N, C-alpha and C positions, 0 to 999 in steps of 0.2 A: 504493500500500500504506500509506504514511504517513497519507494523508487518510482511508483506511478505518479505520485504528487510532484516529486522532484522533476520528472520528465515533462509533466505538463507546465510547471513553472518555467523550466528552461525553454520550452517551445514558445511560451507566451513572451518571454524576454526576447527571443529570437525574432518573432514577428513584429514586436514593438520596435526593436532596433532597426529592422528593415523599413518600417513605416517612417521613422525619423530620418533615416538615410535618404529615403525617397524625397521627403520634404526638403532636406538639405540640398539635394540635387536640383530641385526646382528653384530654390533660393539662389543657388550658385549661378543659374542662367541669367539672373538680373544684375550680376556683378561685372565690373570691368574684367576683361579676360575670362569671362564666365565659361567659355568653351574649353579653355585650358583647365579650369578648376574642376569642371564636371568629370573629366576623365579619371583622375585618381579616386574620386568619390565612387564612380561606377566600379572601379577596380575593387574597392572595399566592399561594395555590395556583392560582387561575384564571389569574393573570398568568403564572405559571411554565408552565402547560400551553399557554398561547398563544405561548410563545417557541419552540416546535418549528417548524422550517421544513417546510412542506408536510406537515402531520400527516395520516397515513392513518387509517382506522378502526382498524386493528390497533395502530398506535402510540398512538392516543388511548386505546384500551381498556387497553393495558398501563400507560399513565401513570395512568389511573384506578384500576387494580388496585394499583399501588404505593402510592398515596395511601390507598386503602381498607385495605390490609394494615397499614400503619402505624397507622391509626386504630383498627382492631378488635383488633390484637394487644395494644396497650396497654390498650384499653378493656375487653377481655374476658379478660385473662390470669388472673383469679381463678377461672375454670373449672378451671384446673390444680389448684387446691386441692381441689375436690370430686372430681376424678378420681384424683389421686395420694394426697393426704394422707388423705382420707376414704374414697375408693373402693378404694384399694390397687392402682390400675393402675400399671404400670411408668412410670417418669419419661419415658422416650423416647416411649412411646405416648401419654402424657398431653400432652406438648408437641406431638406431631404432631396430636392431636385439636384442641387450641386453634388451631394454625396452620390446619388445614383449616376449622374454623368461621370463623375470621377471613377466610380466602380465600373461603368461601361468601358471607359478608356483603359482602366486597369486590367480588364479582361484581355485586352490585346497584349499588354506587357507580360502578364502572367503566362499567356500562351507562348510567347516568344521564349521565355525562360525554360520551357519544357525541353528545349534542346540540351539542357544540362543533364537530363535524365538518360541521354544516350551514353553508351560506354565512352569514357573520356580517353582521348588520344592526345599525345603530347603536342603534335603539330596541327591537329584537325579541329579540336573542340572549340577553340576560340573562333575559327573561321565559320564553323557551322552555327555557332551562336550568333555571330554577326549576320550571316545569311538569313537566319530565322528572323532576326530583328528587322532586316530590310523587307522581307516578305510580309511580315505582320504590319509594319508601318505603311506599306503600300495598300494593304487591305483596309487599314484605318482611314485611308484617303478616299476609298470608294464605297465601303459598306454603308448603306442607308444614306447615300449621297456624300459621305465622308466628313470627318472632322479631325484632320491631322494636326491640329494646334498643339503646341508644346512638344514637338519632336526634338530630338537631340540636334538636328541639322541647323536650325536657326541660331542656336547658341554658338555654333561653329563659326559664325561670322566674326566672332571675337575669340576664335580658337585656332588650333594648328592646321585644320583641314579645310579652311575656307578656299584656298587656291584650287582645290579639286572640283569645286562646284561648277565652273565653266566647262569642264570636261565631262563629268558624269552626274552632276546634279546633287541635290541635297541628300538623296538616299545613299549615294556613295560616301558622303561625309558621315552619315549615320553608321554605315558599315565599318568605316575606319575607327570611329569613336568606340564602338563596341569591341572590335577586335583588339585594339591597342589597350583598352582598359582591362580586357581579359588577360592580356600578357602581363600587365602590371600586377594582377592578382597572382600570377604564377612565378614572379621573380624569385621567390624563395626556393621553389622547386627546380626551375630551369633558368638560372640567372643569365647564362651566356646567350642562349637562344632567345629568351624573352627580351633581354636588353637589346640584342641586335635587331629584333623585329620592331621594337618601339623607336629606337633611334633612326633606323633606316627609313621607316614609314613616315615619320615626321619630317625628316630631311628631304625626302622625295616630294612630299606634299608642298614644302616650302619652295622647292625648285620650280614647281609648276606655276608659281606666281609670276615667273618671267615671261610667260606666253600671254599674248593678247590676241583677240580674234576680231575685234571691232575697231573702227577708226572714225574720227570726226568727219562730219559731212555738213556742208553749208555754213552759214554764219550763225553765231549763237542767237538764241531766241530770247526776247525780253518777256518775262513771265511775271504775273501777279497771282498769288495764291491767297484766297480770302478765307479767314477763320472767324466765324461769327460768335462762337462761344455761347450758344443758346442752350438752356437747360432742356433735357429731354422731357421732363415732366410738363413743360409748357407747349409741347409740340401740337397738342390738340386744343389749345386755348386760342380762340379766334383773335383776340386783341394781341396776344403775344406773336401769333403768326403774322399779323399785319405789320408789326414792328420788325419781324424777321425779314419779310418781303422788302420793306423799306430800306433796311440796312444793306442787304445784298445788292439791291438795285442801285442804290447810291454809291456803294463801294465799287461796283462794276463801272459805272458811268463817270466816276471821279477822275479816271486817268486811263489812257489807252495803253495797250501793250500788244505784242504779237500774240500772246496767249493769256487769257484770264480764266481762272478755274474756281468754282465754288465747291463746297463739300457735297457729299451725298445728301439728297433730300433737303438741300438748302431752301427750296421752295416746296414745302411738304403738303401740297395740294395736288389733286389730279390736274393734268395739263389743261383740260377743257374748262376747268373751274378757276383758273388763274385770273387775276384782275384784268378787266378789259383793256387791251392795248399794251399790256406789259411786254409780251414777247415781241410785238411789233416795234415797240420803243427800243428794246435791246438789239433787235436786228438792225434798226436804223443806226444805232450807235456803232455796231459792227461795220456797217457800210461806210459810215462817215470817217471812222478812225482807223480802218483796216485792222481791226482787232478780231481775233478768234476767241469766242466765249464758250465755255463748257458749263452748263447748268445742271445741278442735281435736282430732280423733281420726280413726281409720280406720273408715270405714263399710263396709257390706256390702249388695250388691244381688243379686237373683237374676235370671238370664236363661236363654235356651235352652241355654247351654253350662254352666250351673251358677252358683255363687256367685262374684262378683268384688268386689274391694275398691274403695273410693272414698276420695278425700281430702275429709273431711267437717267441716263446722261443725254442731254440735248445740246448739240453743238451748233453754234451760229458762226458762220464765216462770211466775209464780205461778198455781197452780191452772189451768194451761193445757196442752193437749197439746204434746208436744215439737216443735220446729221442726228441719227438716233442710235443709241446703244442701250439695250435692255439687259439687265443683269441676268446671267444664265445659271450661275451656281448659287442657289438660294439657301438661306439659313433655316434649318428645321425649326418649327414653332414660331419663329419671328417673321418668316416670309412665305413659308408654306406649311400646311398642316399634314403630318404623316397620318395615314389611315388609323382610326381609332383614338386619336388624341385631340379631338375637338374640345373635350372637357377641359384639357390643360390650357388651351388658348383662351377659353371662356374665363377661366380663373385668372388669367394673366391680364385681362381687360385691355387688349391692344386691338384697335380697329385696323382694317386693311392688313391682315396677317396671312393672307393666302394669295400670293402674287402669281402671275404668269411668268414662265421662264423665257428668256431670250435664247436664240439659237447660238451654237458654238462657233458658227462661221461668220460672225458679224465683221464687217470691214473695219479697219482702223480709221481713226479720225484724221482727216487731212487738214493740217495747219497751213493756211494759204498766206504767202507773203509776196508782195509785188516784186517782180524781177528775179525771183528765186524759185527753185523747185519746192513743191510742198513737202513738209515734214509729216511723216505718218506716225501716229501715236496709238498704241494698244491701250484700250481703256479697261480697267477693272474697278468694280465697285465693292467696297467693304472687304469682306474676307475672301473674295475671289483670288486675291494674291497669295493665299495660303497654298494654292494648288499649282505648284511649279510645273508639273507635267502638262496640265491643261494650258497654261500660258505658253510654254514652249511649243506645244502643238499648234496653238493659234498663230504664233509668229511663223512657224515653219510652213503652215498651210496658207498663210495670207497671200492674197493676190498682189499686194503691194508690200515692198520691203518696210519693215517696222524700224523706226529710228528712236523711239522714245516710249517710256511707260508712264501711264497716268493712273493713279489710284485716288478715288473719291470716297471718303469715309466719314461716318458719324459714330464716334465712340462715346458720345455723351451718355449712352445707355449704361456705361460701366464706370462712371464717376472717376474719382481720383484713385485709380488702381494701376497695376502694372500692365493692364491690357494694351494701352497705347504703345508702350515700349516693346511689348511682345510683337505687336503687328509691325512696328518699325523694323525690327530685326528680320521679320519675314519679307518685307519689301526690300531690305538690303540684300537678302539672299537671292531674291528674284532678279535684282540688277546684276548681281555677281554671276548668276547662272546664264543670263542672256547677254551680258556685256553691254547693256543699255542703261542710260541714265533714267531716273524716275522722278516724278513730281507727285507729292502727296498733299492733297487739299482736304483738311479735316475740320470738323466743327469745333472740337475742344482741344485737339492736339493728337498726334504730333504732326503738324504741318511742316513739310521739309522738302528739300531738293537733294537728290542722291546722284553721285557720279556713277559711271559705268562699272566701277569697282565696288559700288554699294556704300561708299563712305559719304557721310552727311556733309553737304556743301554749305547749307544754310538752313536754319529752322526758326520757327516762332516759339515763344514760350507757351507752355500748357495753360489752358484756362484763361487765355487772354483774347481780347477782340482786336483784330488787326489784319494787316495785309503784308505778306512777305513778297517783296519785289526783288528780282534777281535776273541774272542771265544764265541760260543753260545751253550747253553745247549738245546737239543731236549727234548720234552715231549710226554707222551703217555696218552691216556684216552679221554673221551668225556664228555663235559658239558651237563646239561639238555637241554640247547638251541640247541646244535648240535643234540641231540636225538629227540627233539620235534619240533624244528623250531618255526615258528610264530603261530602255531595252537592254543596254549593256550590263548595268548593275543587277537588274532583275534576272537576266540570263545567267550571270555568274552565280548569283545566290541560289537559283534553282539547281544548278549543277552541284554546288557544294552540299545542299540539302539532300540531293539524291545520293551523293557519295557517302554522306554521313549515315543514311539509312541502309545502304548496301553494306557498309562496314559493320553496322549493328547486326545484320542478319548472319554475317560470317562468324560471329562470336558464339 
């Protein structure tokens, strides 16, 4: 009886330690050089998981879940703000929703750690674990429309494996993070082999930074990014909306530029219900000043069931028909209702939460300038820039070569949390993968301009109302990742997983 109680206590301590290590891993992502810091923490997690005597699949799965829960509870806690503070959902239900989401994401992590249940081989185990992680992370980006937020890749923008992104994308960065962290956990057993793997992998990754695949094209663009800093709780207050309309319209018309961008849903009314003459006035401003203007608003499309709303970017260019981009990758519950979950949306008290999807083959926005070739910009709205494979595919398949990335976002839903910084890192990774500069226009922050290497060129302060004026250089060309997508790293991972399974059957 005493031995049984001792075993249970030891197991509880083991799971609690993994939970806190997972939370520490999520915290490290927010630190300077967070991508470097995460790697030894992961190594400690693998070492701890390997301390279990005779680990069964069930025990390994529970250990992985403890680690995943700690990681995602801390990393995604800000969803509570959108549910409770903005959406008016009861605090207990909001906490439960965050926990369930963290548990759902933790299921992916715990599934990936099952690779440790295979017979461990000196040279193969870490590679199989890394391959398993890549495969599971890919599934996390596609299952139920995907939610790959808080992967290891975006932290690598401030880590050793960022230079790999233009070649093989964020999933390749994830592979290297997991493999090198595994070798760190094995230093005591195989110091020479593991040290050689760690040092050579980091050195080769750093050498990759000397290659560039895109180059400047045309003269720099003058840009104005408008940040309104309007509270999300006022989004459906008529008087507040009128003030919001007035601010953005005045900010646009106060000064010309080659490109003027407002955030997502800066005009939070359906396009047909906007004040009479508003769009005509802005089009006239565009014609008179040779300014290209991108507006965030609510679009409308007709289908067999009637009229549905879209999350839309409307582009106005001088003496040119209007451009439309409708968001294609929608947010579950916020922008579309999964089957059987209408009750959840009703509890959330959010109107217009079931949008129509835009197509994946929408053309880029042409930025027209007198006497120069048009600059083509790929538009993403809100968390569409989480999906690197989709963006790479859009650029690869575009009928016009893309020179610039534009993201229009409203993160007022998540208050003063780490969500804006997390999405900034995702945007930085997208620039790095594609070799293209990026512009981010947000309601509350982080409004910024990024270079083709993802580094911040200029930004506005969070939760301030203002305009960021700057010059941005467009680029042309395609990185290997844009050309190949995730196929190389997924192919390698599948081969390693097959090899691991074959080796298991031979034992």
